[in-house]
C-alpha positions, -999 to +999 in steps of 0.1 A: -014-104-196-020-065-189-026-050-157-051-021-152-066-002-127-096-021-107-104-056-120-112-066-156-112-094-178-089-106-207-109-086-232-112-055-206-148-064-197-151-048-163-156-076-134-175-059-105-155-054-075-180-057-045-159-040-022-126-039-003-116-046+034-086-035+050-074-048+085-042-033+102-028-048+136+004-034+152+028-038+182+049-006+185+059+007+154+057-025+135+025-029+113+007-059+097-020-051+070-042-071+050-059-061+024-092-082+010-107-077-023-141-094-030-148-099-068-177-114-088-176-124-124-209-117-140-199-123-178-212-155-194-178-173-198-149-178-177-123-147-179-088-139-163-093-115-140-063-090-133-059-058-109-034-036-101-028-022-064-006+001-045+013-009-014+042+012+005+077+012-011+090+000+022+064-027+028+074-063+027+046-085+013+040-118+036+011-133+025-011-140-007-043-161-004-071-169-029-104-180-012-131-195-038-154-221-035-149-228-001-111-236-004-081-212+006-051-215-016-018-200-002+008-188-026+047-191-023+076-173-038+092-185-066+113-175-096+094-148-118+100-163-152+093-196-139+060-185-124+047-167-152+057-198-178+036-222-151+007-197-151+003-191-187+004-229-191-024-234-163-043-209-184-034-230-217-049-261-201-083-242-185-075-248-150-077-222-125-042-204-118-033-174-094-004-149-095+009-119-077+037-100-095+056-067-087+054-042-115+071-016-093+084-011-058+049+002-049+026-012-073+014-047-077-008-071-097-026-102-093-039-125-120-072-149-110-070-171-142-101-188-155-126-174-130-161-192-140-193-173-148-213-160-117-183-173-097-169-150-065-135-150-053-120-132-022-082-122-029-062-114+003-025-097+003-008-092+037+022-071+041+043-059+069+055-020+073+068+002+100+050+034+113+063+067+101+083+087+130+066+121+136+086+145+161+054+140+186+045+103+174+035+083+146+022+085+113+001+055+096-003+058+057-020+031+039-021+036+000-052+038-019-043+054-051-018+042-079+001+070-089+009+078-123+043+072-138+058+097-162+078+089-192+097+109-219+083+111-256+118+092-264+110+066-237+074+060-252+088+054-288+115+031-276+096+010-252+076-020-262+043-018-263+030-045-237+059-030-214+048+004-216+013-009-208+027-031-179+043-003-166+016+025-167-018+007-163-046+027-174-067+047-149-105+040-141-124+073-156-153+086-133-162+074-099-155+039-087-185+021-083-174+005-049-157+017-018-137+000+011-141-002+047-109-004+074-101-014+108-072-009+130-060-028+165-027-011+175-008-018+207+013+013+208+048+024+229+030+047+251-004+063+259-018+085+233-022+120+237-045+127+205-054+113+172-059+128+140-073+113+107-069+141+082-082+119+051-112+103+064-140+102+087-127+079+114-138+068+149-120+051+176-116+040+213-085+042+234-077+019+263-042+025+279-018+020+249-042+003+228-062+021+203-091+002+181-109+023+154-126+018+119-139+042+093-171+058+099-187+038+067-178+029+037-154+054+020-143+062-015-107+048-029-098+082-039-070+090-018-047+074+005-056+068+044-038+088+070-037+088+107-014+109+128-008+090+164+006+118+187+023+103+223+018+117+258+056+114+262+077+118+234+110+099+229+103+072+256+121+038+253+100+007+247+098-029+243+075-048+225+076-087+224+060-110+195+061-149+192+071-163+161+061-188+138+083-215+154+069-206+190+102-189+199+098-151+211+111-118+193+118-087+213+119-051+199+138-024+219+136+012+209+156+040+225+153+079+219+173+102+238+164+133+244+196+156+233+200+191+251+192+221+226+222+241+218+249+214+217+278+222+189+275+205+154+298+198+128+290+215+094+265+197+071+262+197+032+225+200+021+214+185-011+183+193-023+168+169-054+142+188-074+122+168-100+121+188-132+108+161-154+079+167-180+053+162-153+063+187-130+054+216-159+033+245-149+015+245-112+036+219-100+070+235-109+062+268-092+053+251-057+082+230-059+102+261-058+085+278-034+090+248-011+127+250-020+131+284-011+113+280+019+136+250+030+167+272+021+150+300+044+149+278+074+185+264+074+204+275+103+242+288+100+267+260+117 
């Protein structure tokens, strides 16, 4: 099994990805995102379809479903080596099999085994995450691009070729033949003062503390989706209530005290960590140096 970017058969013949749909629902700072990939096998023989996709590093996967032939199959968590063995055994017997594997903290690969000719499959992956706190609100980021991973020449020589391919899936060259749609339904801790989407054309409506929005049409999967949410009142306490699977209630309380300015502070030790790997050569290293100098100038004496 060799993962790659997008969906491919075992002999690396492309299988068209007809579209990607993302739906996010949130309450307070908590968020659940469901990503649905719709594929179709146009080859004359059954194939093993493989695709890789990014997730936020701090996210936790909570759902893996495959919809095929009118049936919905739900995945469960199991030992990795045992799961790989059972998946390979199913492939050898010629039956359908599905596997979701974590390659890196922020990259997962799904395997759809024995996809028949002209057969369509809908794969859903759900994960939970927390909105990023900003000084005046929140930021929502939904990854759409798998970042390349850098290896030294020594690592390339010593790593097993299969493992190297597993860790660094080849990227699709040229424009992708598909895009994605995205919808949001967020219940925020307080009324919004502003919404900004610097990454994509985005339309929304606000009703009190609730925001519903969607991309203004299908968008290319060439950059992450970023949404900034500015609250009318910063650092307001909030309370969110949700119902658990067993019917019980779960409550989240948030407190953000506004401390007066000018309070005495204890001395701090600040450590800056700079990436000096080969991937930073050239302009990247110069920009990193500029950023470090800016941070040093911004430090205040304590």
